N, C-alpha and C positions, 0 to 999 in steps of 0.2 A: 503493500500499499505506499501511495506518494506521499510522503508529508508535505502541506500546504508551505509555501513560504511564509517567515515569520514577518508579523508586522512591524512597520515603522512607526514610532509613536512620537507625536508632538507635543513637547511638553515643556518643561523649564529646562531640560538637558540640550545641549550641544547635538545636533547633528553632526555625524562624520561622514566623509567622504565614500568610506563605503556604503552608509546610508542612502545616499544620493545615487549611487551607481545601483544598490539594489532595486530602488523604486523605479528608476527611469530607465535600467536596461532590463532588469529581472522581474518585472512587473510584480514586485513586494507590496500587500497593501498597505495602505496609510490610514491612521486613526487618530483623531484628536483627542487628547487627555481628558479623563472623565475627572480629573483631581478637582474637587471645588474649588480651591483657592486659585488655582491654574483657570479656570473658567471664569471667576470672577472679575479678575483682572481684564480680560476682553472684554465682559460687559460694563464694567466700571469705566472702562474708555469710552464706550458707546455711552454711555449715560452721560458722561461729562460733555461731550460733543453736542448731544442734542440738547440739554439745560442751555449752554450757552449760546446755540443757535437760537433757542427761544428770546433770552435776555438780550438778544441783539447784537451780539458779539461778531467782528468781523472775521471772518476766517478763512485764510485763502483755501481757493479751489472747491470750499463748500457753498459760500454764498458770495465768492467772486468770481469773476473771469478767470481763465489758465492763462498761465504764463504772462505775455506781455501785454494780457488783457486783464490784470490782477486789479487795476483802478476801477473797474466796473464792478458795481455792485448788484448782485442777482436776488430779484424777487422771490418771497418766500414759497410762493407757488409752484415755483421753475425747479426748486433746487433737485427733485429726482430725476425730472428730464435733463438737466443740466447734465447730471453724471451719464446717465444713457447716450445723451449727445457725444459726451467725450469720446465715447468708443466709436461711433461713427465716422467725426471726423479725421480719427488717426488712424480708419482703417483704409491706407491707401500704400501700403508696403507692395514691394516689387522683387521678383527675382524666384528662384526654386524654392521649394519650401525646404524649411528645417527638417532635420531629422527627427524622426518622433522622439528618439530618448533626448533630445535637448530640450525638446518643447516638454514632455513629463518632467524632467530635472526643474525647467523654470517654473512649472506649476506647483510642485512641491515646494520649492524655495519662495514662491509667493505666499504659498498658505503658511508655512513655517515664519514668515515675517510678521505677516499678518497677526498671527497667534502669540507673539510676544506682549500684547495687550497696551500697545501706545500707539494705533493706527486707528482705533475709532470707527470700526466694522462691528456686525451683527456676527455672532457665531455662524449663523447660517451660512455667511457668504465665503467662510473659510471650509465649514463644512460642503458645501457646493463644489469648491477646488477639487477637495477629496473624491469627490463623485465622479470628476472627470477620470482621477485615476485610477481609483477601485473599479471603475466600468470600461477602463482603457477607450475612453473617447477623447482623440488628441487632435485638437486644435488643427487645422492647416495654418501655418505660421511662413510668411514670406519673408526671405532672407535679409532684405535690404529694407531700413528703414528708420534704423535707430543710431544714434548718436552718441549715446549712452551719457547724456546730461541730466535732464530731467528723468534719468530713469531710461527704460527701454520703451517707450512709449508704443511706438508702431505696434511692435511684435506682441508688446501686452495687451494691446486693444484687442487682436484678434483670440488670443486666450480667451478674456474676458467676455466677448462677444458671444461665445460658445455656450457659456453657462445662460445666456439669455436666449440661447435658441436661433442664433443669429449666425452666418458666415458657415464653412463648411470645415469637416472634422474627417479624420480616419476612425473606422469603426468597425470590427468584427471582420477586418481584411480587405475593407473598399473605401473608397471616398464618398460620403454622402454628407445632408445637410443637417447641421446641429441640432434643428429641431427634430429630424426622422430620428438621429441617435438617441437626444434624450427620451422623446415619448416610447422609444424600443427598450431603455432602462428604466422606463416609469420614472423619470427625475422630471419635477417642475422647473421650467424656465425661471430663473431667477429676475425679480425685479429691483432693480438699486435704489438706494436710498442716500441721502445726504452725504457727499464725500466718498462713498464707497467706490464709484467709479474710478476716483483719482486712487484711492488705496490700492486698488488692482493693478493701476498701470505704472505709476509714478514709484522705480525703484531698479536695482541692478539685477533683477532675477533672472534673467535672459541671458545676461552675459556670464553671469556667476555659474547658472546651470550648464552653459557651454564649457566654461571654464574648468570645472570640476570634472566632467567626462574626459577632456583633454588632458588632465593631471593624470587621470587614473591611466589612459591609455600610454601617455608619454613615459610615465615610469614603467611599464611593463616593455614598450619598445626596447627603454634605456638597458633594461634586465636584458634583452634578446641582444642587445650589440655588444654587453660583454661578453654573452656567447658566442659571439662572434670573433670578438677580438680573441679568447682563449683558443677557439679553433683556427686561427689564421696561425697563430702562435705553434699551434701543432702542425699545420699544413707546411710551416715554411720552416719546421725544424729549429723555430728560435729557443727561448730559454724562458723557463719561469721564473729565474732569480730575479729578474727584474722587480718582482712582485714583493719581494723580501720585507717582512714587516719593519726590518731595522731602518730600512730607505725611506719608508714613507712617515713612519715615527718620527722621524729627524725632522720632517718638513712642517708638522702639526697639524695639518688641513683636514678635518674629519672626513670632508668626502674622497680625498686622495687615498687614505687610510682604507674605508671601506670598499673603494673600486679594487685596491690592491688583495684584500682579504677575498672578495668576491673571484677576482681572477685566479687568486692561488685557490681556493675552494673549487673552481672549476676543472682546474687541471690537475688536480688530486688525482694519483695513479698513472697519469700520463707518461707512456713511455716514447710519445712522438716529441715532445716538449724534452729540448736536450739539455741538462745542467751545464752551465756556464764554464765550469770546471771542465768538462770533456771538451767543450770548444776551445779552450784556453790550451789545453794540452794538443789539440791537434794543430791548434797555431804556433806552439811552442816547439814541434817537431820541424815544422818548416822553418823557423826561426832559427834551430841550430844548423839545417842545412844551408841556409842565407850566410850564416858566419863561416862555417867551413869552406865557402867557395867565394868569401867576401865580396857577394852579390846581394842586392834587395831582391826579395821575392815574393811574390803575391800569393798571398795564400787564399784557398777558397772561401773559407768562412771569416766573418770580422767576427770580434769579439763584443762587438756593440751592432743589436740590430737598430733599424730605422726607426725614428720617433714613434710611426703611428704604434711600434709593439712595446718600446721600451719606456715610453711614455705616459701610455694609458693611463695611468691613475693620477698622473699630474693634469693630463690635457681633459680626461673626462670626469674627474673628482668634481669640480665645480658643478656640473651638471647633477650629480647626486644631491649637493647642497642645494641647487636650485628647485629641485624638487621638492625637498624639506621644506623650504621657506614658503614656496608656492601652495604647496597645501595647505599649510598653516594660515596664510592669506586668505585664500578661497574659504576654508573652512570659517574663519571668522565673518567673512562677508555674508556666507548663506546663512549664518545664525544671527544676521545684524536685522535691525528696523530701519528698513531705506526709504521710505515713502516721507512725505510732506506734505500739509504739516504733521507734528507727532501730539497726541492727545494725552497727556498725562495725568491720571486722575490723581495721583498720590499729591501732585503738588498745584492739582487742579490750575494746568499752564498748558497752553498752547505755544508749543515750539514751531517755529517757522524755520526749516533747516534746510542744507544741501545734502543730506545723506544718501540722496539718490545718484550723487556724481561717482561714476564708475573710474576714479583715478587707479585705486588699487587694484583691483582687477586688470585694468590696463596695461600695468607698468608691470605686474606679475606674467602676463602672457606676453607682452614684449619680450620681456628677460627671456623667458621659456624658448621663445622662437628663435633667439640667438644661440640660446645652448642646443637646439634640435638642429640649426644650420651648422654647428660646429661637430656634432654627433654626424650628420649627414657627409661632411668634410673628411671625417675620420674613417668612415666606409668605404668613401672615395679612396683614399689613399691606400687602403688594405686592399682593396680591389685591384690596384693599379700593381701593387706589389704579386699579386697571385698571377695576374694575367700577362707578367712580363717577364720571358724566360732569364734575362740580366738580372733579374733581382729575386724570384722565386727557389731560389737553390734548388734547382733541378727540375723543376716542374716544367711540364711543354707549353709551349706559346698557346695563350686563350685557354687553357687548360683540354685541349684535344689532345686524344690518345694517337692521333694521327695528322698531326700539323701539318696543314697545306692541303692534305688530302679533304680535311674537316675543317670547320672555323671555328669549333669548338664552343665558348662562350664571347666569339669577339661581338657579336649583336648583342649579347644581355651587358655587357660591358656600355656600348653604346647607350642604352636606355638607362643603367644606373648612371651615367653622367648627366642626362638628360633630366633625370627627376632630379639628382643634387643640386642642379643649377636652377630647376623651378622651385626646390627649397631654398634656397638661397634668396630668390628673388621675392618669395612671399615673408620672408624672415623679416624684412624692413618694417621697423616700429611706426605702429599706429598712431600712438597717443599724441605725436608730434606734428600731427597734420591736422589740428584744431582750427575749427572756422567759427565765424558768428553767426547765428541764425535765430529764428523766432523772434521777429524784432526787435534784436539785440538784447533780449533777456537771457538768451542762453549764449552770453559773448563768448564764453570758452567752454568745450567740450570735451569728455574724458575719451571718446570713441574706443569705450571699453568693449563693446559689441563686436567693432571692428577688427579689434586685436584677439579676441577669443575666436570668432570665426576664420580668422586668417591663422591662427594657430591648429584650428580643427582642420583646415585644409593641409597644412604642414603635416599633420598626423597621419592622415589619409594615404600621402606620397611617401611618408615614412615607412610605412606599412610595405609597400612596393619595395621600396630601397632596401631593409632588411630582408626581404624575402629573396630578391636576387643574391646579395650578401650571402646569405644562406646556402640556397642552392650552389652559389659557387665554390664555398668553402667544403661543403661536404663532396662536389666534385673532386677538389684537390685531395681531399685526404682519401676518396678511394684511388686516384692515381698513385697515391704513395700507398696502397694495399694498407691503411692505417686503421681501420676501423676497430681491429680489436685492439690496438694499443691506444685509444683514447681514454681520456679522463674519465671519473666517475661522473663526471657533470656533462660535460662536452658530448660525452659517447649518447647520453638519453637525447640531447638535442639533434644529433646526426641521426640515431635511430628513427624519431618521428618524422624529422623531415624526410626522409628514405620511403616513409608508409606511403608517399603520396608523389614521391618522383623517383625515377630510377636513373641509373648511372647515364650519360651522357656518352655514348658509345661511336654513334655516328650523328650528323646532323639532323636536329629535328625542331619542327617549333615548339619553343617553351613556353608561349603566353599562359597555357593552361597549367603548367607546373608552377607558374608564379602566382596564377589566382588561387591554386589549390593551398601553397605556402601561406598565401595571405589569409586564406579562410582559417588554416590551422592560429593565425596570429588574432584572428577577429575572435575566434570562440576561445583563446588563451589556452591552447591545447600541446602548446611549445613548454615543457617543462624548464621550471626553474630550479636545479637542486642545489643550490647552495643553502645551508644551513639557515633558517628563518633569521637568526640573529648577526648575520653578517653585515647586513645593509637594511636601514629602517624601510627603502623602497623595495625591497625583495620580498 
């Protein structure tokens, strides 16, 4: 009997990255805490708002116009229509729909923000968001429309409209009207009251939802890239001694130490990787011959490997630290109250804020993109070593068993270079491109959603880049006839890749092999065998 997935509960506790992924990608149900104190905070915030509106207090977005129209006061009989109209004029997004998991993550985080009890919405609004998740009704949200300043206004409008039975959704495997999906799930369309439309739209939850999924996948791709580094060490008969802890503890950087530990764990028990003492002894024998003949002699092996192997902990350690830092930033944002204004019943005060400004997400995603570009460059350098017989320590050109007759992985290297070029292009920072908009009310904007979306694009390209790298290195291992001599960790990766792709003995189309390995990556089926304590991102 299949155990139902564990529900994620919205409460005083923080959501984790794992909670977000569980709901967004794996369909875990979500529930609102039944704790009376927790629910009381939400209800008190709403009561505070309603009382102040009755008293005639001017509250932005509740009884004023929006944005640059904040000086315009709205009559009391228009307050509900004012909120629903907000969803209409902002429903003008363009582009292909966002992935369903990104939309589900955004819905979860909007519910979590409103449940903090500072947004002045009714509990029923939060519960309706959870209805969308639990009935797998996913609004169709266009990609373009947010500048990430007053939050993700346009994309959030498409989510909120679905709760009212407007717009289109994905439901039960097809695209249909929101009204039809709600009717099928026996959910009554929501009618908004004062401030509730603004509370649903004004915030960073779309960019943060996308960013959470990006961080989760980037961490897995990073681990696979460390596996690829270790396998290239084996394929080129390089040394594991470059990862000795004494070297990296002397540098003090925790990411560098963690990467060195991971590589050491992956290469444990490998007899393809060669101890540096053995390489040194061979060089010394040649050196003695040079001394005897009073000549300079070129040895077949250098006692120092190229930087992409020797400096992997130093070069990739920063990304380990970035993933740690970015995870913390995204989790903080995911648990924040990020709409405007905030209704604080404890102080009986209305705070007019800028918490919707997505700079933290933008900066985190821009930084992660730089690390992803560096990681792609690293894979590209290792690919070049594998393909060129001048540097591959005896492997045939382009990993072809019959070089010249068959071209081997020559085409794969070309595609790999194309992907890395695209990754580097898309890793340009987003947040520096701010432009004034919306009547100069939003005179600076975060572009956090642009940063998150381009990071998502980079991650997609990295899947294919990693897949080609893994296919290439397992080909190199087989050319060495080294499958039985691999490390305990690298051997498991090799065997998993070989379940979907056979040795390339003659030229054949390899696009289906790339797709098959990408599916392994998407489904997290390629194992990460290093002990859990070796790295936080592991």
